[in-house]
PAKE-118930 format. One record per residue: residue number from 1; x negated, y, z negated of N, C-alpha, C, O in turn. Coordinates in pm, whole numbers, plus 32768, in hexadecimal, padded with zeros to 4 digits. Layout:
residues N
(NUM (X Y Z) (X Y Z) (X Y Z) (X Y Z))
...
***
This chain:
residues 127
(1 (A0F7 4102 21B7) (A112 40D0 2133) (A1A4 40E4 210C) (A1E0 4090 20C9))
(2 (A1DC 4154 2136) (A268 4171 2119) (A2C4 410B 215C) (A328 40E1 2121))
(3 (A2A2 40E3 21D7) (A2F2 407F 221E) (A2EA 3FF7 21DB) (A34C 3FAC 21D8))
(4 (A275 3FD7 21A6) (A265 3F58 215F) (A2BD 3F55 20E2) (A2FD 3EF0 20C6))
(5 (A2BF 3FC1 2098) (A312 3FCA 2020) (A3A7 3FC5 2044) (A3F4 3F81 2001))
(6 (A3CD 400D 20AC) (A45A 400D 20D6) (A486 3F81 2101) (A4F5 3F57 20E1))
(7 (A431 3F3B 2147) (A450 3EB2 2170) (A45C 3E55 20F8) (A4B5 3E00 20F5))
(8 (A404 3E64 2097) (A40B 3E11 201E) (A48B 3E28 1FD0) (A4C9 3DC9 1F9F))
(9 (A4B3 3EA5 1FC3) (A52E 3EC5 1F7C) (A5A8 3E90 1FC9) (A607 3E5E 1F8C))
(10 (A5A4 3E9C 204C) (A612 3E67 209E) (A61C 3DCF 2090) (A68B 3D99 2087))
(11 (A5AB 3D8A 208F) (A5AC 3CFA 207E) (A5E0 3CD1 1FF6) (A62B 3C70 1FEA))
(12 (A5B9 3D1A 1F8E) (A5E8 3CFB 1F08) (A67E 3D13 1EFD) (A6C6 3CC1 1EC3))
(13 (A6AE 3D80 1F34) (A73C 3DA0 1F2F) (A78F 3D36 1F77) (A7F5 3D09 1F43))
(14 (A764 3D10 1FED) (A7B1 3CAC 2039) (A7B2 3C26 1FF1) (A817 3BDF 1FF4))
(15 (A744 3C01 1FB1) (A73F 3B82 1F68) (A79A 3B85 1EEF) (A7E2 3B25 1ED5))
(16 (A797 3BF3 1EA4) (A7EB 3BFD 1E2C) (A87F 3BF8 1E52) (A8CF 3BBC 1E0A))
(17 (A8A4 3C36 1EC1) (A931 3C39 1EE8) (A961 3BB6 1F23) (A9D6 3B93 1F13))
(18 (A90C 3B6C 1F67) (A938 3AF3 1FAC) (A913 3A71 1F67) (A93F 3A07 1F91))
(19 (A8C2 3A77 1EFD) (A894 39FB 1EBF) (A904 39A5 1E86) (A8FE 392B 1E96))
(20 (A96A 39DE 1E45) (A9D6 3987 1E15) (AA18 3937 1E86) (AA3D 38C3 1E72))
(21 (AA27 3972 1EF9) (AA63 3929 1F6A) (AA06 38BA 1F9A) (AA34 384F 1FC3))
(22 (A986 38D2 1F96) (A925 386B 1FBB) (A929 37F7 1F58) (A920 3783 1F7F))
(23 (A936 3817 1ED7) (A940 37B0 1E70) (A9BF 375C 1E85) (A9BB 36E2 1E79))
(24 (AA2D 379E 1EA2) (AAAB 3758 1EBC) (AA9C 36FC 1F35) (AAC7 3689 1F31))
(25 (AA60 372E 1F9E) (AA4C 36DD 2017) (A9F8 3662 1FF8) (AA16 35F4 2027))
(26 (A991 3674 1FA8) (A93A 3604 1F84) (A986 359D 1F30) (A97C 3525 1F49))
(27 (A9D1 35CB 1ECF) (AA1C 356E 1E7A) (AA88 3524 1EC8) (AA9E 34AD 1EB0))
(28 (AACA 3568 1F23) (AB30 3525 1F74) (AAF0 34BD 1FD1) (AB2C 3456 1FED))
(29 (AA7A 34D8 1FFF) (AA35 347C 2059) (AA08 33FE 2013) (AA12 3391 204B))
(30 (A9D5 340B 1F9A) (A99A 3397 1F57) (A9F9 334B 1EFC) (A9D2 32E6 1EC1))
(31 (AA75 3378 1EF0) (AAD1 332C 1E9A) (AAED 32A4 1ED7) (AAFF 3299 1F50))
(32 (AAF1 323F 1E85) (AB04 31B6 1EB6) (AB97 3190 1EAC) (ABDE 31BD 1E52))
(33 (ABC2 313C 1F08) (AC4C 310E 1F08) (AC55 3076 1F01) (ACC2 303E 1F0F))
(34 (ABE5 3031 1EED) (ABE7 2F9F 1EE0) (AB90 2F76 1E6B) (AB27 2FB2 1E53))
(35 (ABBA 2F11 1E22) (AB6C 2EE0 1DB0) (AB0E 2E73 1DDE) (AB0C 2E4F 1E54))
(36 (AAC0 2E3D 1D82) (AA5D 2DD7 1DA4) (AA9E 2D57 1DD7) (AA65 2D11 1E2A))
(37 (AB16 2D37 1DA6) (AB56 2CBC 1DD3) (ABBB 2CD5 1E43) (AC19 2C88 1E55))
(38 (ABA8 2D40 1E8D) (ABF3 2D62 1F06) (AC85 2D87 1EEE) (ACD4 2D88 1F4D))
(39 (ACAB 2DA4 1E74) (AD32 2DD7 1E5D) (AD30 2E6D 1E77) (ACD2 2EB3 1E50))
(40 (AD95 2E9E 1EB7) (AD9C 2F2C 1ED6) (ADC4 2F7B 1E59) (AE1E 2F54 1E0F))
(41 (AD81 2FE7 1E44) (AD9E 3041 1DD5) (ADD0 30C6 1E0D) (ADB0 30EA 1E7E))
(42 (AE1C 310C 1DC0) (AE4A 3190 1DEB) (ADD5 31F1 1DE7) (AD81 31EB 1D8D))
(43 (ADD1 324B 1E47) (AD67 32B0 1E4A) (AD79 330D 1DD2) (ADEA 332C 1DAB))
(44 (AD0B 3339 1D9A) (AD11 3392 1D25) (AD4E 3419 1D48) (AD9E 344F 1CFC))
(45 (AD28 344E 1DBA) (AD5A 34D1 1DE5) (ADB2 34BE 1E60) (AD91 3471 1EBA))
(46 (AE21 3506 1E63) (AE7C 34F9 1ED5) (AE62 3561 1F42) (AE91 3553 1FB3))
(47 (AE17 35C8 1F21) (ADFA 3630 1F84) (AD9B 3697 1F4B) (AD69 368B 1EDB))
(48 (AD83 36FE 1F9C) (AD21 3763 1F78) (AD4B 37B0 1EFA) (ACFB 37BF 1E9E))
(49 (ADC5 37E0 1EF7) (ADF0 3831 1E84) (ADFE 37DB 1E06) (ADDE 3808 1D98))
(50 (AE2D 3760 1E16) (AE35 3706 1DA3) (ADAB 36EE 1D68) (AD9A 36F0 1CEE))
(51 (AD4A 36D8 1DBD) (ACC0 36C2 1D90) (AC89 373F 1D4B) (AC4E 3735 1CDF))
(52 (AC9D 37B3 1D87) (AC6B 3831 1D4F) (ACA5 384A 1CC5) (AC5B 3869 1C67))
(53 (AD28 383F 1CB7) (AD68 385C 1C37) (AD4E 37EE 1BD0) (AD4B 3809 1B58))
(54 (AD3C 3772 1BFD) (AD1B 3705 1BA0) (AC91 3719 1B63) (AC7E 3706 1AEA))
(55 (AC31 373F 1BB4) (ABAB 375A 1B80) (ABB0 37CD 1B1D) (AB75 37C6 1AB1))
(56 (ABF6 3837 1B41) (AC01 38AD 1AEB) (AC43 3888 1A66) (AC15 38B2 19FC))
(57 (ACAF 383B 1A6B) (ACFC 3818 19F3) (ACB0 37B3 199B) (ACAB 37C5 1921))
(58 (AC77 374B 19D7) (AC39 36E0 198A) (ABAA 36FD 195F) (AB80 36D5 18F2))
(59 (AB5E 3743 19B3) (AAD0 3757 1997) (AAAC 37E8 1978) (AA3D 3805 194C))
(60 (AB08 3843 1990) (AAEF 38D1 1976) (AAC9 391C 19F7) (AAA2 38E0 1A5B))
(61 (AAD6 399F 19EF) (AABC 39F4 1A65) (AA2D 39E6 1A97) (AA16 39E1 1B10))
(62 (A9CD 39E0 1A3C) (A941 39DF 1A66) (A917 395A 1AA6) (A8AC 3951 1AE2))
(63 (A96B 38F5 1A98) (A94E 3876 1ADD) (A958 3886 1B74) (A91E 3837 1BBE))
(64 (A9A1 38EB 1BA2) (A9AB 3906 1C32) (A924 3933 1C6B) (A90F 3930 1CE4))
(65 (A8CA 395E 1C13) (A847 398F 1C3E) (A7D6 3932 1C14) (A761 3959 1C17))
(66 (A7F8 38B7 1BED) (A792 3856 1BC5) (A73C 3832 1C3E) (A770 3807 1CA5))
(67 (A6B9 3842 1C33) (A65E 3824 1CA0) (A641 389A 1CFB) (A5F9 388B 1D5E))
(68 (A677 390E 1CDC) (A663 3982 1D33) (A5D4 39B6 1D30) (A5A7 39F1 1D92))
(69 (A58C 39A2 1CC3) (A502 39D3 1CBA) (A4AA 3999 1D27) (A45B 39E1 1D64))
(70 (A4B7 3918 1D3F) (A469 38D7 1DA9) (A48E 3911 1E31) (A437 3927 1E86))
(71 (A50E 3928 1E45) (A53B 3961 1EC4) (A503 39EE 1ED8) (A4D9 3A12 1F46))
(72 (A502 3A3D 1E6C) (A4CC 3AC5 1E77) (A437 3AC6 1E95) (A406 3B1E 1EDC))
(73 (A3EF 3A63 1E60) (A35F 3A5B 1E7B) (A342 3A4B 1F11) (A2DA 3A77 1F41))
(74 (A39C 3A0D 1F57) (A387 39FB 1FE6) (A3C7 3A66 203B) (A38B 3A95 209C))
(75 (A441 3A8E 2017) (A48D 3AEA 206C) (A457 3B79 2067) (A44D 3BBA 20CF))
(76 (A435 3BAA 1FF1) (A40A 3C36 1FE5) (A38E 3C52 203A) (A391 3CB1 2088))
(77 (A322 3C05 202E) (A2AF 3C22 2085) (A2CD 3C09 2118) (A29B 3C52 216F))
(78 (A31D 3BA4 2136) (A33F 3B84 21C1) (A388 3BF9 2204) (A362 3C22 2271))
(79 (A3EF 3C2D 21C2) (A43B 3C9C 21FB) (A3E6 3D1B 21FD) (A3EE 3D69 225C))
(80 (A396 3D30 2195) (A341 3DA7 2190) (A2DF 3DA9 2205) (A2CD 3E10 2246))
(81 (A2A0 3D38 221F) (A240 3D30 228D) (A286 3D3D 2314) (A254 3D81 236E))
(82 (A2FA 3CFE 2322) (A345 3D0A 23A0) (A36E 3D9A 23BB) (A35F 3DCB 242B))
(83 (A3A3 3DDD 2355) (A3CF 3E67 2368) (A35A 3EC4 2385) (A362 3F18 23DF))
(84 (A2EF 3EB6 2339) (A27A 3F0A 234F) (A23E 3EF0 23D8) (A212 3F4D 241B))
(85 (A23B 3E73 2403) (A207 3E52 2488) (A25F 3E8E 24F5) (A22D 3EC4 2558))
(86 (A2E2 3E84 24E2) (A33D 3EBF 2544) (A328 3F55 2552) (A31F 3F89 25C2))
(87 (A320 3F9A 24E2) (A30B 402B 24E7) (A284 404F 2525) (A279 40B2 256E))
(88 (A21E 4000 2507) (A199 4019 2540) (A19A 4002 25D6) (A161 4052 2621))
(89 (A1D9 3F98 2603) (A1E2 3F7B 2693) (A231 3FE9 26D9) (A20E 4013 2748))
(90 (A29C 4017 269A) (A2ED 4082 26D3) (A29A 4101 26E4) (A2A2 4144 274B))
(91 (A24B 4122 267E) (A1F5 4199 2687) (A189 4186 26F1) (A166 41E5 2738))
(92 (A154 410E 26FB) (A0EC 40F1 275E) (A120 4108 27EB) (A0DE 414A 283B))
(93 (A195 40D3 2809) (A1CC 40E2 2890) (A1FF 416E 28AB) (A20C 4196 291F))
(94 (A21C 41B9 2842) (A242 4245 2854) (A1C8 429D 2869) (A1D4 4312 288E))
(95 (A151 4264 2852) (A0D6 42AF 2868) (A0AA 4303 27F2) (A055 435A 2802))
(96 (A0E2 42EC 277D) (A0C0 433D 2708) (A068 42F3 26A5) (A059 4320 2633))
(97 (A02D 4281 26CD) (9FDD 4232 2671) (9F5B 4208 26B4) (9F58 41EC 272C))
(98 (9EF2 4205 2666) (9E6F 41D9 2695) (9E74 4142 26B3) (9EA8 40F7 2661))
(99 (9E3F 4114 2724) (9E44 4085 2748) (9DFE 402A 26E2) (9E25 3FB7 26D3))
(100 (9D99 405B 269B) (9D52 4008 263A) (9DAB 3FE8 25C1) (9DA3 3F7B 2589))
(101 (9DFD 4046 2599) (9E5B 402F 252A) (9EC1 3FC6 2554) (9EE5 3F6F 2506))
(102 (9EEF 3FCF 25D1) (9F50 3F6F 2605) (9F1A 3EE1 25FE) (9F60 3E86 25D2))
(103 (9E9F 3ECC 2628) (9E63 3E47 2627) (9E56 3E0E 259B) (9E6E 3D97 2587))
(104 (9E30 3E60 253B) (9E20 3E31 24B1) (9EA4 3E0A 2471) (9EAD 3DA3 242F))
(105 (9F0B 3E5C 2484) (9F8D 3E3F 2448) (9FCC 3DC7 248B) (A007 3D72 2448))
(106 (9FC2 3DBE 250E) (9FFE 3D4E 2556) (9FBC 3CCA 252E) (A001 3C66 251B))
(107 (9F39 3CCA 2522) (9EF2 3C50 24FB) (9F13 3C23 246F) (9F24 3BAB 2457))
(108 (9F1E 3C7F 2412) (9F41 3C5B 2387) (9FD0 3C29 237F) (9FEC 3BCA 2335))
(109 (A029 3C66 23C9) (A0B5 3C3A 23C6) (A0C6 3BAE 23FB) (A113 3B60 23C2))
(110 (A083 3B8B 2465) (A090 3B05 249E) (A04A 3A9E 2448) (A074 3A2A 2446))
(111 (9FE1 3AC3 2403) (9F99 3A64 23AE) (9FE6 3A3E 2332) (9FD1 39D2 22FB))
(112 (A03F 3A94 2303) (A08A 3A77 228A) (A107 3A24 229F) (A13F 39F2 223E))
(113 (A133 3A14 2319) (A1B0 39CE 2334) (A1B6 393E 2301) (A21A 391A 22C3))
(114 (A153 38EA 2314) (A15F 385E 22E7) (A173 3852 2250) (A1C0 37FC 2224))
(115 (A131 38A5 2201) (A140 389D 2171) (A1CD 38C2 2146) (A208 387E 20F2))
(116 (A205 392C 217F) (A286 395B 2153) (A2F5 38FC 217D) (A35A 38F4 2137))
(117 (A2E7 38B5 21E9) (A34B 3855 2212) (A343 37D5 21BE) (A3A9 3794 21AA))
(118 (A2CE 37B1 218D) (A2C3 3739 213B) (A304 374C 20B3) (A31D 36EA 206D))
(119 (A320 37C7 208C) (A362 37DF 200C) (A3F2 37AF 200F) (A42D 379B 1FA4))
(120 (A42D 379B 2084) (A4B5 3767 208C) (A4BD 36DB 2051) (A522 36B7 2015))
(121 (A454 368D 2061) (A451 3606 2029) (A450 360F 1F91) (A495 35C2 1F4E))
(122 (A402 366B 1F59) (A3FD 367C 1EC8) (A485 36AA 1E91) (A4AE 3680 1E25))
(123 (A4C9 3700 1EDC) (A54A 3731 1EB0) (A5AD 36BD 1EA3) (A5F8 36B7 1E42))
(124 (A5AE 3664 1F02) (A609 35F0 1EFC) (A5E5 3595 1E88) (A63D 355C 1E48))
(125 (A565 3587 1E6E) (A538 352F 1E02) (A562 3563 1D79) (A58A 3514 1D23))
(126 (A55B 35E6 1D64) (A575 361F 1CE1) (A605 364C 1CCB) (A627 3674 1C5B))
(127 (A65B 3648 1D30) (A6E5 3676 1D1B) (A73F 3604 1CF0) (A7B6 3619 1CDA))
***
């Protein structure tokens, strides 16, 4: 249980620290440079730092974290299960864990993977 909590906290921390960069990457990727009548338009953002500071200046600091809730719903359980599974497998191969516990944790960890990966689609939709 302690490993599950540690993994969840690690996943939350990594998401909070890197989410603004993910938002910048997404905005730079989806910015359009052509209009409907095929005239070229200037890109809104010229680079990573310009995009980051423009969002902060125009929309406020908390706009850098818009859509993070959806990301946390997927990342926290995903990292928690991965970390707990890793620690359980490590204990199993070291010979300090009952084989029945290993089978239960490994099966639950693999069963949760499809749900947590599908949350990436929701994150893109809501950001």
